[in-house]
All heavy atoms as an XYZ file, in Angstrom:
695
protein
N       8.592      8.199    -30.434
C       7.477      8.876    -31.050
C       6.821      9.861    -30.092
O       6.246     10.834    -30.529
C       6.457      7.860    -31.531
C       6.887      7.143    -32.794
S       5.617      6.069    -33.442
C       4.505      7.244    -34.157
N       6.912      9.571    -28.819
C       6.291     10.451    -27.847
C       6.855     11.859    -27.856
O       6.164     12.813    -27.511
N       8.090     11.997    -28.293
C       8.707     13.314    -28.338
C       7.963     14.241    -29.287
O       7.853     15.437    -29.053
C      10.206     13.219    -28.713
C      10.921     14.543    -28.496
C      10.390     12.781    -30.142
C      11.236     14.830    -27.078
N       7.405     13.677    -30.361
C       6.648     14.495    -31.305
C       5.319     14.954    -30.719
O       4.833     16.034    -31.020
C       6.410     13.732    -32.611
C       7.683     13.368    -33.308
C       8.057     12.049    -33.445
C       8.527     14.348    -33.807
C       9.244     11.705    -34.078
C       9.725     14.020    -34.443
C      10.073     12.695    -34.576
N       4.745     14.122    -29.890
C       3.449     14.452    -29.281
C       3.588     15.465    -28.161
O       2.652     16.196    -27.867
C       2.783     13.191    -28.757
N       4.752     15.498    -27.539
C       4.901     16.337    -26.351
C       5.849     17.509    -26.540
O       6.284     18.105    -25.561
C       5.385     15.484    -25.165
O       6.622     14.867    -25.512
C       4.368     14.434    -24.791
N       6.158     17.841    -27.779
C       7.000     19.020    -28.016
C       6.336     20.233    -27.374
O       5.130     20.425    -27.493
C       7.154     19.288    -29.510
C       8.096     18.383    -30.208
C       8.200     18.824    -31.628
N       6.847     18.817    -32.202
C       6.556     18.553    -33.443
N       7.507     18.307    -34.280
N       5.321     18.559    -33.882
N       7.105     21.018    -26.694
C       6.634     22.250    -26.055
C       5.559     22.020    -25.003
O       4.899     22.958    -24.583
C       6.100     23.248    -27.099
C       7.120     23.570    -28.147
O       8.301     23.681    -27.849
N       6.680     23.712    -29.370
N       5.360     20.799    -24.583
C       4.287     20.524    -23.620
C       4.548     21.183    -22.273
O       3.605     21.615    -21.605
C       4.079     19.024    -23.454
O       5.255     18.412    -22.984
N       5.802     21.283    -21.863
C       6.109     21.938    -20.588
C       5.690     23.401    -20.644
O       5.067     23.906    -19.708
C       7.591     21.815    -20.254
C       7.944     22.391    -18.892
C       9.418     22.222    -18.606
C       9.833     22.721    -17.255
N       9.261     23.939    -16.785
N       6.007     24.057    -21.743
C       5.627     25.466    -21.889
C       4.112     25.632    -21.936
O       3.557     26.546    -21.338
C       6.265     26.066    -23.153
C       7.767     26.184    -23.077
C       8.492     24.885    -23.429
O       7.867     23.970    -24.014
O       9.678     24.776    -23.101
N       3.452     24.722    -22.657
C       1.988     24.773    -22.744
C       1.380     24.557    -21.365
O       0.482     25.287    -20.947
C       1.467     23.723    -23.744
C       1.924     24.076    -25.155
C      -0.055     23.626    -23.683
C       1.699     22.976    -26.170
N       1.878     23.559    -20.651
C       1.357     23.261    -19.312
C       1.579     24.434    -18.365
O       0.700     24.792    -17.585
C       2.017     21.997    -18.764
C       1.514     21.605    -17.390
C       0.278     21.004    -17.234
C       2.273     21.847    -16.252
C      -0.201     20.643    -15.984
C       1.808     21.492    -15.006
C       0.583     20.895    -14.878
O       0.114     20.550    -13.638
N       2.758     25.052    -18.447
C       3.065     26.174    -17.557
C       2.148     27.374    -17.808
O       1.885     28.155    -16.900
C       4.529     26.588    -17.700
C       5.482     25.568    -17.096
O       5.043     24.767    -16.245
O       6.670     25.571    -17.481
N       1.656     27.527    -19.029
C       0.775     28.649    -19.365
C      -0.685     28.419    -18.973
O      -1.461     29.364    -18.926
C       0.842     28.935    -20.858
C       2.159     29.521    -21.291
C       2.174     29.756    -22.788
C       3.537     30.246    -23.234
N       3.585     30.417    -24.689
N      -1.064     27.163    -18.709
C      -2.449     26.869    -18.347
C      -2.797     27.451    -16.981
O      -1.952     27.531    -16.093
C      -2.685     25.353    -18.304
C      -2.633     24.603    -19.615
C      -2.733     23.111    -19.353
C      -3.738     25.062    -20.547
N      -4.035     27.832    -16.823
C      -4.520     28.253    -15.514
C      -4.829     26.978    -14.735
O      -5.681     26.185    -15.133
C      -5.786     29.101    -15.683
C      -6.306     29.651    -14.390
C      -7.515     30.526    -14.612
C      -8.018     31.024    -13.271
N      -9.242     31.822    -13.438
N      -4.102     26.783    -13.636
C      -4.204     25.539    -12.879
C      -4.594     25.809    -11.434
O      -4.276     26.865    -10.891
C      -2.855     24.809    -12.907
C      -2.391     24.403    -14.282
C      -1.035     23.751    -14.260
C       0.108     24.659    -13.983
N       0.386     25.732    -14.879
N      -5.246     24.841    -10.791
C      -5.553     24.996     -9.365
C      -4.276     24.857     -8.536
O      -3.244     24.381     -9.015
C      -6.517     23.844     -9.083
C      -6.220     22.830    -10.128
C      -5.776     23.596    -11.342
N      -4.340     25.234     -7.304
C      -3.177     25.204     -6.414
C      -2.623     23.788     -6.219
O      -1.435     23.612     -5.984
C      -3.543     25.802     -5.057
N      -3.485     22.786     -6.348
C      -3.048     21.405     -6.110
C      -2.499     20.723     -7.368
O      -2.154     19.545     -7.335
C      -4.187     20.565     -5.525
C      -5.421     20.529     -6.384
C      -5.543     19.622     -7.410
C      -6.463     21.409     -6.144
C      -6.671     19.586     -8.206
C      -7.605     21.380     -6.921
C      -7.710     20.466     -7.959
N      -2.364     21.440     -8.468
C      -1.833     20.855     -9.707
C      -0.371     20.466     -9.503
O       0.390     21.209     -8.893
C      -1.963     21.843    -10.853
N       0.033     19.310    -10.025
C       1.432     18.891     -9.858
C       2.372     19.735    -10.704
O       1.972     20.282    -11.733
C       1.425     17.437    -10.348
C       0.260     17.354    -11.264
C      -0.756     18.321    -10.757
N       3.629     19.839    -10.294
C       4.606     20.577    -11.110
C       4.875     19.823    -12.422
O       4.692     18.605    -12.496
C       5.849     20.620    -10.230
C       5.677     19.550     -9.226
C       4.205     19.319     -9.059
N       5.308     20.538    -13.431
C       5.472     19.942    -14.762
C       6.538     18.845    -14.801
O       6.449     17.937    -15.627
C       5.803     21.017    -15.787
O       6.993     21.681    -15.452
N       7.512     18.860    -13.916
C       8.567     17.839    -13.951
C       8.046     16.456    -13.582
O       8.698     15.451    -13.879
C       9.736     18.218    -13.040
C       9.408     18.251    -11.578
C       9.055     19.345    -10.852
C       9.391     17.142    -10.680
N       8.819     18.990     -9.547
C       9.009     17.633     -9.412
C       9.639     15.786    -10.798
C       8.874     16.820     -8.302
C       9.517     14.977     -9.689
C       9.144     15.493     -8.458
N       6.885     16.371    -12.946
C       6.366     15.060    -12.540
C       5.843     14.244    -13.721
O       5.788     13.015    -13.645
C       5.245     15.198    -11.506
O       4.154     15.931    -12.074
C       5.731     15.864    -10.245
N       5.479     14.890    -14.811
C       4.866     14.171    -15.922
C       5.813     13.219    -16.642
O       5.432     12.073    -16.904
C       4.196     15.150    -16.886
C       2.989     15.790    -16.267
C       3.061     17.066    -15.740
C       1.797     15.104    -16.179
C       1.959     17.652    -15.148
C       0.683     15.677    -15.580
C       0.767     16.952    -15.068
N       7.044     13.609    -16.986
C       7.931     12.630    -17.627
C       8.207     11.415    -16.743
O       8.261     10.285    -17.227
C       9.223     13.412    -17.886
C       8.849     14.835    -17.817
C       7.659     14.937    -16.922
N       8.363     11.640    -15.459
C       8.619     10.543    -14.527
C       7.406      9.612    -14.485
O       7.525      8.382    -14.586
C       8.931     11.085    -13.114
C       9.051      9.959    -12.108
C      10.188     11.936    -13.138
N       6.234     10.196    -14.365
C       5.006      9.410    -14.281
C       4.746      8.644    -15.569
O       4.452      7.445    -15.532
C       3.812     10.328    -13.962
O       4.075     11.020    -12.748
C       2.527      9.550    -13.854
N       4.851      9.307    -16.719
C       4.560      8.632    -17.991
C       5.572      7.535    -18.283
O       5.205      6.475    -18.811
C       4.510      9.640    -19.134
C       3.230     10.400    -19.116
C       3.069     11.719    -18.814
C       1.915      9.891    -19.345
N       1.738     12.054    -18.849
C       1.006     10.948    -19.184
C       1.419      8.641    -19.674
C      -0.360     10.794    -19.339
C       0.047      8.485    -19.832
C      -0.812      9.549    -19.677
N       6.841      7.753    -17.947
C       7.834      6.697    -18.139
C       7.494      5.479    -17.294
O       7.545      4.336    -17.773
C       9.241      7.215    -17.796
O       9.538      8.328    -18.639
C      10.291      6.134    -17.966
N       7.113      5.710    -16.053
C       6.725      4.604    -15.169
C       5.492      3.878    -15.695
O       5.452      2.646    -15.733
C       6.449      5.118    -13.758
O       7.579      5.753    -13.230
N       4.486      4.646    -16.109
C       3.256      4.039    -16.607
C       3.492      3.205    -17.862
O       2.990      2.080    -17.979
C       2.203      5.112    -16.893
C       1.536      5.731    -15.680
C       0.651      6.891    -16.110
C       0.719      4.701    -14.938
N       4.261      3.737    -18.807
C       4.509      2.986    -20.037
C       5.376      1.758    -19.779
O       5.223      0.736    -20.445
C       5.125      3.888    -21.112
C       4.051      4.596    -21.902
C       3.635      5.869    -21.559
C       3.424      3.972    -22.973
C       2.638      6.517    -22.255
C       2.421      4.601    -23.679
C       2.031      5.875    -23.320
O       1.037      6.494    -24.016
N       6.269      1.818    -18.804
C       7.043      0.632    -18.430
C       6.122     -0.451    -17.886
O       6.204     -1.622    -18.288
C       8.116      0.992    -17.381
O       8.998      1.961    -17.953
C       8.898     -0.228    -16.941
N       5.217     -0.071    -16.998
C       4.266     -1.022    -16.428
C       3.337     -1.572    -17.511
O       3.026     -2.771    -17.535
C       3.472     -0.363    -15.275
C       4.415     -0.063    -14.120
C       2.313     -1.234    -14.834
C       3.835      0.860    -13.066
N       2.905     -0.713    -18.440
C       2.038     -1.178    -19.525
C       2.788     -2.141    -20.454
O       2.205     -3.096    -20.970
C       1.471      0.003    -20.314
C       0.443      0.786    -19.526
S      -0.435      2.040    -20.469
C       0.852      3.177    -20.905
N       4.072     -1.907    -20.663
C       4.878     -2.828    -21.461
C       4.990     -4.192    -20.802
O       4.911     -5.228    -21.469
N       5.151     -4.204    -19.490
C       5.198     -5.472    -18.747
C       3.854     -6.186    -18.863
O       3.803     -7.403    -19.073
C       5.579     -5.210    -17.275
C       7.028     -4.726    -17.184
C       5.377     -6.468    -16.428
C       7.416     -4.163    -15.829
N       2.755     -5.430    -18.765
C       1.423     -6.024    -18.898
C       1.240     -6.625    -20.288
O       0.710     -7.733    -20.430
C       0.345     -4.980    -18.624
N       1.675     -5.918    -21.317
C       1.570     -6.426    -22.690
C       2.378     -7.704    -22.845
O       1.916     -8.676    -23.463
C       2.058     -5.359    -23.674
C       2.096     -5.798    -25.104
C       0.723     -6.022    -25.674
C       0.828     -6.298    -27.172
N      -0.466     -6.415    -27.797
N       3.571     -7.736    -22.298
C       4.397     -8.938    -22.351
C       3.694    -10.116    -21.670
O       3.684    -11.222    -22.196
C       5.761     -8.683    -21.701
C       6.561     -9.936    -21.520
C       7.223    -10.513    -22.599
C       6.643    -10.556    -20.273
C       7.947    -11.676    -22.448
C       7.362    -11.720    -20.121
C       8.011    -12.287    -21.201
O       8.717    -13.449    -21.050
N       3.105     -9.862    -20.515
C       2.428    -10.937    -19.784
C       1.223    -11.469    -20.559
O       0.969    -12.673    -20.562
C       1.999    -10.451    -18.407
C       3.207    -10.193    -17.500
C       2.799     -9.865    -16.108
N       2.182    -11.036    -15.509
C       1.463    -11.018    -14.398
N       1.276     -9.883    -13.760
N       0.940    -12.121    -13.907
N       0.491    -10.588    -21.214
C      -0.651    -11.029    -22.020
C      -0.163    -11.848    -23.213
O      -0.709    -12.906    -23.518
C      -1.485     -9.822    -22.506
C      -2.201     -9.162    -21.334
C      -2.487    -10.240    -23.572
C      -2.846     -7.832    -21.672
N       0.889    -11.358    -23.883
C       1.392    -12.027    -25.080
C       2.064    -13.360    -24.774
O       2.097    -14.246    -25.628
C       2.370    -11.109    -25.809
N       2.580    -13.525    -23.571
C       3.302    -14.754    -23.249
C       2.406    -15.846    -22.664
O       2.898    -16.929    -22.360
C       4.450    -14.451    -22.291
O       3.950    -14.001    -21.045
N       1.127    -15.596    -22.542
C       0.212    -16.623    -22.043
C       0.131    -17.773    -23.046
O       0.161    -17.567    -24.247
C      -1.199    -16.057    -21.841
C      -1.300    -15.033    -20.751
C      -1.454    -15.720    -19.438
C      -1.695    -14.695    -18.354
N      -1.714    -15.266    -17.056
N       0.017    -19.001    -22.520
C      -0.135    -20.156    -23.401
C      -1.465    -20.099    -24.149
O      -1.533    -20.364    -25.331
C      -0.046    -21.448    -22.593
C       1.364    -21.780    -22.155
C       1.436    -23.109    -21.437
O       0.550    -23.957    -21.648
O       2.376    -23.281    -20.659
N      -2.505    -19.744    -23.428
C      -3.830    -19.621    -24.047
C      -3.919    -18.227    -24.664
O      -3.746    -17.227    -23.977
C      -4.914    -19.802    -22.985
C      -6.310    -19.704    -23.514
C      -7.319    -19.865    -22.389
C      -8.712    -19.587    -22.909
N      -9.683    -19.557    -21.830
N      -4.175    -18.178    -25.970
C      -4.259    -16.886    -26.639
C      -5.441    -16.086    -26.121
O      -6.504    -16.625    -25.845
C      -4.389    -17.072    -28.151
C      -3.104    -17.504    -28.812
C      -3.205    -17.417    -30.309
O      -3.993    -16.607    -30.827
O      -2.489    -18.176    -30.957
N      -5.229    -14.801    -25.986
C      -6.277    -13.908    -25.521
C      -6.344    -12.710    -26.465
O      -5.862    -11.631    -26.152
C      -5.998    -13.465    -24.088
O      -7.019    -12.610    -23.647
N      -6.932    -12.945    -27.621
C      -7.009    -11.888    -28.640
C      -7.841    -10.706    -28.162
O      -7.529     -9.563    -28.460
C      -7.579    -12.446    -29.947
C      -6.678    -13.439    -30.617
C      -5.392    -12.794    -31.058
C      -4.503    -13.801    -31.746
N      -3.168    -13.292    -31.948
N      -8.891    -10.961    -27.397
C      -9.733     -9.852    -26.932
C      -8.960     -8.968    -25.949
O      -9.066     -7.749    -25.998
C     -11.025    -10.363    -26.300
O     -10.744    -11.172    -25.176
N      -8.157     -9.573    -25.083
C      -7.361     -8.787    -24.140
C      -6.311     -7.968    -24.889
O      -6.094     -6.796    -24.564
C      -6.688     -9.702    -23.117
N      -5.692     -8.566    -25.898
C      -4.697     -7.832    -26.673
C      -5.335     -6.696    -27.462
O      -4.773     -5.605    -27.550
C      -3.954     -8.772    -27.623
C      -2.977     -9.679    -26.893
C      -2.101    -10.454    -27.842
O      -1.403     -9.815    -28.671
O      -2.102    -11.685    -27.772
N      -6.514     -6.922    -28.007
C      -7.214     -5.873    -28.752
C      -7.585     -4.714    -27.834
O      -7.384     -3.547    -28.178
C      -8.463     -6.436    -29.428
C      -9.302     -5.418    -30.193
C      -8.512     -4.819    -31.340
C     -10.582     -6.050    -30.682
N      -8.110     -5.016    -26.656
C      -8.453     -3.971    -25.699
C      -7.214     -3.189    -25.271
O      -7.239     -1.964    -25.190
C      -9.148     -4.567    -24.472
C     -10.579     -5.020    -24.671
C     -11.068     -5.784    -23.441
C     -11.480     -3.830    -24.939
N      -6.141     -3.900    -25.013
C      -4.898     -3.252    -24.605
C      -4.386     -2.329    -25.706
O      -4.041     -1.184    -25.458
C      -3.836     -4.290    -24.250
C      -2.519     -3.645    -23.930
C      -2.261     -3.153    -22.661
C      -1.547     -3.483    -24.915
C      -1.071     -2.518    -22.377
C      -0.361     -2.846    -24.635
C      -0.127     -2.374    -23.366
O       1.055     -1.748    -23.103
N      -4.327     -2.854    -26.931
C      -3.810     -2.053    -28.045
C      -4.684     -0.828    -28.309
O      -4.176      0.251    -28.629
C      -3.697     -2.906    -29.300
C      -2.621     -3.978    -29.181
O      -1.731     -3.839    -28.303
O      -2.671     -4.960    -29.946
N      -5.996     -0.979    -28.160
C      -6.917      0.141    -28.353
C      -6.675      1.230    -27.319
O      -6.543      2.408    -27.660
C      -8.376     -0.338    -28.293
O      -8.585     -1.322    -29.315
C      -9.348      0.804    -28.480
N      -6.594      0.846    -26.052
C      -6.378      1.862    -25.013
C      -5.009      2.488    -25.142
O      -4.836      3.678    -24.903
C      -6.603      1.295    -23.610
C      -5.569      0.329    -23.085
C      -4.351      0.983    -22.471
O      -4.416      2.088    -21.975
N      -3.241      0.288    -22.494
N      -4.011      1.737    -25.573
C      -2.675      2.288    -25.759
C      -2.676      3.317    -26.896
O      -2.083      4.391    -26.773
C      -1.669      1.176    -26.048
C      -0.208      1.598    -26.121
C       0.265      2.141    -24.783
C       0.652      0.425    -26.544
N      -3.374      2.999    -27.970
C      -3.469      3.940    -29.090
C      -4.191      5.216    -28.702
O      -3.758      6.325    -29.043
N      -5.294      5.085    -27.979
C      -6.033      6.264    -27.527
C      -5.201      7.094    -26.550
O      -5.216      8.324    -26.602
C      -7.357      5.854    -26.886
C      -8.393      5.272    -27.840
C      -9.587      4.723    -27.059
C      -8.834      6.304    -28.860
N      -4.481      6.418    -25.683
C      -3.610      7.095    -24.730
C      -2.538      7.897    -25.467
O      -2.242      9.041    -25.116
C      -2.973      6.050    -23.813
C      -2.291      6.653    -22.627
O      -2.048      7.839    -22.557
N      -1.952      5.817    -21.678
N      -1.969      7.308    -26.505
C      -0.943      7.989    -27.284
C      -1.520      9.203    -28.009
O      -0.913     10.271    -28.037
C      -0.325      7.010    -28.287
C       0.709      7.634    -29.171
C       1.954      7.952    -28.674
C       0.427      7.904    -30.492
C       2.919      8.541    -29.483
C       1.374      8.487    -31.311
C       2.622      8.805    -30.805
N      -2.709      9.055    -28.585
C      -3.333     10.159    -29.320
C      -3.736     11.314    -28.412
O      -3.829     12.454    -28.863
C      -4.555      9.651    -30.084
C      -4.256      8.758    -31.273
C      -5.546      8.217    -31.852
C      -3.449      9.498    -32.320
N      -3.963     11.037    -27.151
C      -4.369     12.070    -26.197
C      -3.390     13.244    -26.207
O      -3.793     14.397    -26.238
C      -4.455     11.452    -24.801
C      -4.829     12.416    -23.732
C      -3.992     13.042    -22.867
C      -6.143     12.877    -23.408
N      -4.701     13.849    -22.025
C      -6.026     13.766    -22.337
C      -7.405     12.610    -23.928
C      -7.113     14.395    -21.779
C      -8.491     13.239    -23.361
C      -8.342     14.126    -22.293
N      -2.101     12.938    -26.198
C      -1.090     14.001    -26.184
C      -1.192     14.881    -27.419
O      -1.051     16.102    -27.333
C       0.314     13.404    -26.102
O       0.478     12.727    -24.880
N      -1.427     14.276    -28.572
C      -1.578     15.076    -29.790
C      -2.796     15.982    -29.708
O      -2.726     17.167    -30.006
C      -1.706     14.184    -31.024
C      -0.411     13.579    -31.458
C      -0.164     12.237    -31.257
C       0.569     14.347    -32.065
C       1.018     11.668    -31.659
C       1.767     13.788    -32.474
C       1.991     12.441    -32.262
N      -3.924     15.417    -29.322
C      -5.158     16.194    -29.298
C      -5.114     17.308    -28.257
O      -5.532     18.426    -28.513
C      -6.366     15.300    -29.034
C      -6.723     14.439    -30.203
C      -6.855     13.074    -30.057
C      -6.917     14.984    -31.467
C      -7.180     12.279    -31.134
C      -7.238     14.201    -32.547
C      -7.375     12.836    -32.381
N      -4.631     17.012    -27.090
C      -4.681     17.966    -25.993
C      -3.563     18.998    -26.081
O      -3.800     20.200    -25.951
C      -4.639     17.237    -24.635
C      -5.831     16.285    -24.527
C      -4.617     18.220    -23.478
C      -7.185     16.930    -24.770
N      -2.355     18.566    -26.308
C      -1.223     19.491    -26.265
C      -0.914     20.133    -27.612
O      -0.763     21.348    -27.691
C       0.007     18.772    -25.730
C      -0.125     18.244    -24.307
C       1.089     17.425    -23.936
C      -0.331     19.373    -23.325
N      -0.833     19.362    -28.657
C      -0.403     19.903    -29.935
C      -1.528     20.572    -30.718
O      -1.279     21.487    -31.484
C       0.234     18.812    -30.795
C       1.501     18.258    -30.194
C       2.538     19.327    -29.902
O       2.769     20.210    -30.707
N       3.149     19.258    -28.729
N      -2.747     20.145    -30.527
C      -3.854     20.742    -31.265
C      -4.566     21.820    -30.459
O      -5.564     22.363    -30.889
C      -4.835     19.661    -31.707
C      -4.208     18.683    -32.689
S      -5.337     17.426    -33.234
C      -6.337     18.363    -34.365
N      -4.063     22.110    -29.270
C      -4.615     23.195    -28.473
C      -5.981     22.906    -27.888
O      -6.776     23.818    -27.686
N      -6.272     21.669    -27.599
C      -7.585     21.306    -27.083
C      -7.597     21.136    -25.567
O      -8.517     20.550    -25.020
C      -8.076     20.012    -27.758
C      -8.257     20.084    -29.266
C      -8.663     18.728    -29.805
C      -9.292     21.136    -29.634
N      -6.589     21.646    -24.880
C      -6.513     21.482    -23.425
C      -7.724     22.082    -22.739
O      -8.266     21.507    -21.789
C      -5.238     22.108    -22.886
N      -8.168     23.216    -23.180
C      -9.342     23.866    -22.570
C     -10.572     22.958    -22.695
O     -11.326     22.802    -21.756
C      -9.611     25.205    -23.215
C     -10.960     25.777    -22.815
C     -11.150     27.164    -23.309
N     -10.593     28.010    -22.277
C     -10.273     29.258    -22.416
N     -10.407     29.834    -23.572
N      -9.803     29.956    -21.412
N     -10.759     22.309    -23.843
C     -11.907     21.430    -24.051
C     -11.841     20.182    -23.182
O     -12.862     19.600    -22.849
C     -12.017     21.025    -25.518
C     -12.298     22.204    -26.406
O     -12.819     23.239    -25.952
N     -11.953     22.093    -27.667
N     -10.646     19.736    -22.846
C     -10.516     18.513    -22.067
C     -10.930     18.692    -20.631
O     -11.124     17.724    -19.908
C      -9.075     18.021    -22.112
O      -8.240     18.863    -21.361
N     -11.061     19.917    -20.173
C     -11.377     20.168    -18.781
C     -12.881     20.218    -18.517
O     -13.294     20.359    -17.383
C     -10.710     21.472    -18.322
C      -9.195     21.487    -18.462
C      -8.657     22.866    -18.114
C      -8.543     20.437    -17.610
N     -13.693     20.117    -19.558
C     -15.137     20.207    -19.384
C     -15.797     18.855    -19.428
O     -15.397     17.956    -19.984
C     -15.760     21.117    -20.432
C     -15.243     22.527    -20.349
C     -14.416     23.039    -21.330
C     -15.568     23.333    -19.269
C     -13.939     24.336    -21.245
C     -15.087     24.620    -19.177
C     -14.286     25.108    -20.178
O     -13.818     26.382    -20.067
C-alpha cells in the first residue's frame, strides 16, 4: 500500500528547496523499510504478551495509521510546504 502513498515522491522531494544538510532521496526507502520492520517486531511483541494490553495496541495502531497517512497528506496532496511551518 505504501507504493500508492509514495508515487513520484522522489521527484517531489528533489524539487523541494532543501537546506544543505538534507539527506539524499535514496536514504528514505532504506530508513522507512528499517523503521517499519522494527515497528512490526514491536507489534508482535505487544500482541504476544500473556497479559492483554489493549491500550498499548490502540496507541500503536493509532500512531501507525497517522504515520501511514502522513505520506498521502504531505507528498500526494502537495502539503509539503505546510508541513515545514
